[in-house]
C-alpha positions as CSV (number, residue, x, y, z in Angstrom):
1,M,0.2,0.0,-0.2
2,R,2.8,2.6,0.8
3,K,4.4,1.8,-2.4
4,T,1.0,2.5,-4.3
5,F,0.7,5.8,-2.7
6,A,4.3,6.6,-3.5
7,M,3.5,6.0,-7.1
8,L,0.3,7.7,-7.2
9,F,1.1,10.7,-5.3
10,A,4.8,11.3,-4.9
11,V,6.1,14.3,-6.6
12,L,9.0,16.7,-6.4
13,F,11.7,18.4,-4.2
14,V,13.5,21.8,-4.1
15,S,16.3,24.4,-4.1
16,L,16.5,28.0,-5.9
17,S,20.2,27.4,-7.0
18,S,19.2,24.5,-9.2
19,R,17.3,25.6,-12.3
20,L,16.4,23.1,-15.0
21,D,15.0,23.9,-18.5
22,A,12.1,21.8,-19.4
23,G,11.2,23.6,-22.6
24,D,8.2,25.5,-21.8
25,V,8.6,25.5,-18.1
26,T,11.6,26.6,-15.9
27,I,12.1,24.3,-12.7
28,A,13.5,25.5,-9.6
29,A,14.4,22.5,-7.7
30,D,14.6,21.9,-4.0
31,V,13.7,25.4,-2.9
32,V,13.8,25.4,1.0
33,Y,10.8,26.9,2.7
34,G,11.8,25.7,6.3
35,H,13.7,23.7,8.7
36,K,13.1,21.3,11.6
37,L,15.3,19.1,13.4
38,G,18.1,19.9,11.4
39,L,16.4,19.2,8.1
40,A,15.4,21.2,5.2
41,M,11.7,21.3,4.1
42,T,11.4,21.7,0.3
43,C,9.4,22.5,-2.8
44,D,10.1,22.4,-6.6
45,V,8.8,25.4,-8.6
46,F,7.6,25.0,-12.1
47,T,7.1,28.5,-13.9
48,P,5.6,28.8,-17.5
49,A,8.3,30.1,-19.8
50,E,5.8,32.1,-21.7
51,N,2.7,34.2,-20.7
52,P,2.5,33.3,-16.8
53,N,-0.8,34.5,-15.4
54,G,0.7,35.5,-12.2
55,A,-1.4,33.1,-10.1
56,A,0.3,30.3,-7.9
57,V,-1.0,26.7,-7.4
58,L,0.7,24.5,-4.7
59,F,0.4,20.7,-4.9
60,M,0.5,18.8,-1.9
61,V,3.1,15.9,-2.3
62,S,1.2,13.5,-0.1
63,G,-0.3,9.9,-0.3
64,G,-1.2,8.2,3.0
65,W,0.7,11.3,4.7
66,Y,3.7,10.2,3.1
67,S,5.7,12.5,1.1
68,S,8.3,11.2,-1.3
69,W,10.9,12.7,-3.8
70,T,10.8,12.6,-7.5
71,P,13.3,14.4,-10.0
72,P,11.3,17.4,-10.8
73,E,11.9,17.0,-14.5
74,Q,10.2,13.6,-14.5
75,A,7.3,15.0,-12.7
76,Q,6.7,18.0,-14.8
77,Y,4.1,16.4,-16.9
78,R,1.8,16.0,-14.3
79,F,1.4,19.7,-13.8
80,R,1.1,20.6,-17.4
81,P,-2.5,21.3,-17.5
82,L,-1.8,24.0,-15.2
83,T,1.4,25.3,-16.6
84,D,0.1,25.5,-19.9
85,N,-2.8,27.8,-18.7
86,G,-0.3,30.2,-17.2
87,F,0.0,29.0,-13.4
88,S,3.2,28.4,-11.6
89,V,3.1,25.1,-9.8
90,F,4.7,24.6,-6.3
91,A,5.1,21.0,-5.6
92,V,5.3,21.0,-1.6
93,R,6.6,18.0,0.4
94,H,5.9,18.1,4.1
95,G,7.4,15.8,7.1
96,S,6.5,12.5,6.1
97,S,4.7,9.6,8.0
98,P,5.7,7.5,10.2
99,K,8.4,10.1,11.4
100,F,6.0,13.0,11.4
101,S,2.4,13.3,12.5
102,I,-0.6,14.6,10.5
103,A,-0.7,17.7,12.6
104,E,3.0,18.3,11.7
105,A,2.4,17.8,8.2
106,V,-0.4,20.5,8.4
107,A,2.0,22.9,10.1
108,D,4.7,22.1,7.2
109,V,2.2,23.0,4.5
110,R,0.9,26.3,6.4
111,R,4.6,27.2,6.5
112,S,4.9,26.6,2.6
113,V,2.0,29.0,2.0
114,R,3.6,31.8,4.2
115,F,7.1,31.3,2.8
116,I,5.7,31.6,-0.9
117,R,3.6,34.5,-0.2
118,S,6.5,36.3,1.6
119,N,8.6,35.7,-1.6
120,A,5.6,36.2,-4.1
121,E,7.7,38.8,-5.9
122,D,10.8,36.8,-6.4
123,F,8.5,33.9,-7.8
124,G,6.8,36.5,-9.9
125,I,3.3,35.8,-8.6
126,D,0.5,37.5,-6.9
127,P,0.4,37.0,-3.2
128,K,-3.4,37.3,-3.4
129,R,-3.8,34.3,-6.0
130,I,-2.8,31.3,-4.4
131,G,-4.3,28.0,-4.8
132,V,-3.9,24.4,-3.6
133,F,-4.8,20.9,-4.9
134,G,-3.9,17.4,-3.7
135,L,-5.1,13.8,-3.8
136,S,-6.3,11.6,-0.9
137,A,-3.8,12.6,1.9
138,G,-2.8,15.7,-0.4
139,G,-6.5,16.6,-0.6
140,H,-7.0,16.5,3.2
141,L,-3.9,18.8,3.5
142,S,-5.4,20.9,0.8
143,L,-8.9,21.2,2.6
144,M,-7.0,22.1,6.0
145,L,-5.4,25.1,4.1
146,G,-8.8,26.1,3.0
147,T,-10.5,25.8,6.1
148,A,-8.0,26.1,9.0
149,S,-5.4,28.7,8.0
150,D,-4.7,32.0,9.8
151,E,-3.6,35.7,9.2
152,G,-0.2,35.0,10.7
153,N,1.2,35.9,14.1
154,S,2.3,39.5,14.1
155,D,4.2,39.0,17.5
156,A,6.3,36.0,15.9
157,N,10.0,36.3,15.9
158,D,10.4,34.6,12.5
159,P,9.1,37.0,9.8
160,I,7.9,34.2,7.8
161,D,5.5,33.4,10.8
162,R,3.8,36.8,10.5
163,V,2.5,36.0,7.1
164,S,-0.9,34.6,6.4
165,S,-1.2,30.8,5.4
166,R,-4.7,31.4,4.0
167,V,-5.1,30.1,0.2
168,D,-7.7,31.5,-2.2
169,A,-8.9,28.3,-3.9
170,V,-8.8,24.5,-3.3
171,V,-9.2,21.4,-5.5
172,A,-9.5,18.3,-3.3
173,Y,-9.5,14.9,-5.2
174,V,-10.7,12.0,-3.0
175,A,-10.1,13.7,0.3
176,P,-10.7,12.7,3.7
177,S,-12.6,15.3,5.5
178,D,-13.4,14.1,9.0
179,L,-10.4,11.9,10.4
180,R,-12.6,11.2,13.5
181,V,-14.1,8.3,11.6
182,M,-10.6,7.1,10.8
183,A,-9.2,7.1,14.2
184,Q,-8.1,4.0,16.0
185,D,-11.0,4.3,18.7
186,A,-13.7,5.2,16.0
187,P,-16.4,2.8,16.3
188,E,-16.8,2.1,12.6
189,R,-13.0,2.5,11.5
190,L,-12.2,0.5,8.4
191,S,-9.5,-2.0,8.9
192,A,-7.6,-0.7,5.7
193,Y,-6.5,2.3,7.9
194,D,-4.4,-0.2,10.1
195,R,-1.9,0.1,7.3
196,F,-1.2,3.7,7.8
197,P,1.0,5.0,10.8
198,A,-0.4,8.5,10.3
199,L,-3.7,7.3,11.5
200,Q,-2.7,5.6,14.8
201,I,-4.4,8.6,16.5
202,N,-7.3,8.9,18.6
203,V,-10.6,10.5,18.0
204,Q,-9.5,13.8,20.1
205,Q,-6.3,13.9,18.0
206,A,-8.2,13.4,14.7
207,E,-10.8,16.2,15.5
208,S,-7.8,18.7,15.6
209,V,-7.0,18.0,11.8
210,S,-10.5,17.4,10.4
211,P,-11.3,19.9,7.9
212,L,-14.9,19.4,8.5
213,V,-14.7,20.8,12.1
214,Y,-13.2,24.3,10.8
215,V,-15.5,25.1,8.0
216,T,-16.7,28.8,8.3
217,S,-18.0,31.5,5.8
218,D,-14.7,32.7,5.1
219,D,-13.2,29.6,3.6
220,A,-11.7,29.3,0.3
221,P,-13.9,28.3,-2.8
222,T,-13.5,24.6,-3.0
223,L,-13.9,22.0,-5.7
224,L,-14.3,18.4,-4.4
225,L,-13.7,15.4,-7.0
226,A,-14.6,12.1,-5.5
227,G,-15.4,8.5,-6.7
228,A,-18.7,7.1,-5.9
229,A,-17.1,3.6,-5.4
230,D,-14.2,4.6,-3.2
231,E,-13.6,2.1,-0.7
232,L,-10.9,3.7,1.2
233,V,-12.0,7.2,1.6
234,P,-15.9,6.8,1.0
235,I,-17.6,9.5,-1.0
236,E,-19.5,10.6,2.3
237,H,-16.4,12.6,3.0
238,S,-16.9,14.7,0.3
239,R,-20.6,14.9,0.4
240,N,-20.5,15.9,4.3
241,I,-18.0,18.7,3.7
242,L,-19.8,20.0,0.8
243,A,-23.1,20.4,3.0
244,A,-21.0,22.1,5.7
245,F,-19.7,24.4,2.8
246,E,-23.1,25.1,1.5
247,K,-24.3,25.8,4.9
248,A,-21.7,28.3,5.7
249,N,-22.1,29.9,2.1
250,V,-18.9,28.9,0.9
251,A,-18.5,28.8,-2.9
252,S,-18.1,24.8,-3.4
253,E,-18.9,22.0,-5.7
254,L,-18.8,18.3,-5.8
255,I,-18.3,16.3,-9.0
256,E,-18.9,12.8,-8.3
257,F,-17.5,9.9,-10.7
258,N,-20.0,7.1,-10.5
259,D,-17.9,4.3,-11.4
260,A,-14.5,5.4,-10.0
261,G,-12.7,4.3,-6.8
262,H,-9.9,6.0,-5.1
263,R,-8.1,6.5,-8.5
264,F,-9.5,8.1,-11.7
265,H,-8.5,6.7,-15.0
266,G,-9.5,7.5,-18.6
267,E,-12.1,9.9,-19.3
268,D,-12.6,10.4,-15.6
269,A,-9.2,11.6,-15.0
270,Q,-9.5,13.8,-18.0
271,Q,-12.8,15.3,-16.8
272,A,-11.4,15.8,-13.2
273,S,-8.3,17.7,-14.6
274,E,-10.1,20.0,-16.8
275,A,-12.4,20.7,-14.0
276,M,-9.6,21.3,-11.8
277,V,-8.2,23.8,-14.1
278,A,-11.4,25.4,-14.7
279,W,-11.9,26.0,-11.0
280,F,-8.3,27.8,-10.7
281,V,-8.9,29.8,-13.8
282,T,-12.4,31.1,-12.2
283,H,-11.0,31.8,-8.8
284,L,-7.4,32.7,-9.4
285,A,-6.9,34.2,-13.0
286,T,-7.7,37.6,-12.1
287,S,-6.7,39.9,-9.3
288,N,-10.2,39.9,-7.4
289,L,-9.5,38.1,-4.4
290,K,-9.9,39.0,-1.0
291,S,-6.9,37.1,1.0
292,P,-3.8,39.3,2.1
């Protein structure tokens, strides 16, 4: 299972000194957005060589809350639908399970947003036009950024921590929205979750990292993409958070793929990709957003 997620969701790692030419995209590999325990936290940056639209989309490199590295020049094709439409893409890695918890992964990706926003001019992006997307655990982290971010701490010693971690649009594929039903002591926990060290948590711990708990009217516009036949992350996760978004008057939409499970293939994958791009074009393509 771990290898399957690594193949599905692994992507990219980062440092401004290494720039690669991928034809129509410039790649900045292994850009360091923070440190912990003496280690660097990194992302890769994919910038359209021509006609960038000034908006940024972060991709959460996460599956099962594992975060793996792939040579960025090999991963670049994954982001073509976005870079071809002028978006700069940041493939963000977080502290990986089993060493680091889900809560620590959430803190890492919040840090990445603060860093990217702080350096928006250097990246050639608008700090008010930052989106995020991810699949499975990456979708969960995307939802956490959309629902549970903050304006920054003005009293923080680190200037990065004074910057907002809010995002302006979210696309979440097959995303867990309520980890309380996945916790070890959850009455109806699926046995498949025993395979994921990150989910060795209790309901109280799970509540603190459940996007459903944090939904409020100021959340980012969110597109949910889910398979009705998903046996790992049942579609109720997407349906339930959609209902919460609608109750809070958050711009949101759910596209259900009737025959899809936890992965999309063929026409479903194409439709999902087109819907993702359209969502970001609608909500990020022009400078009319409210975030700082």
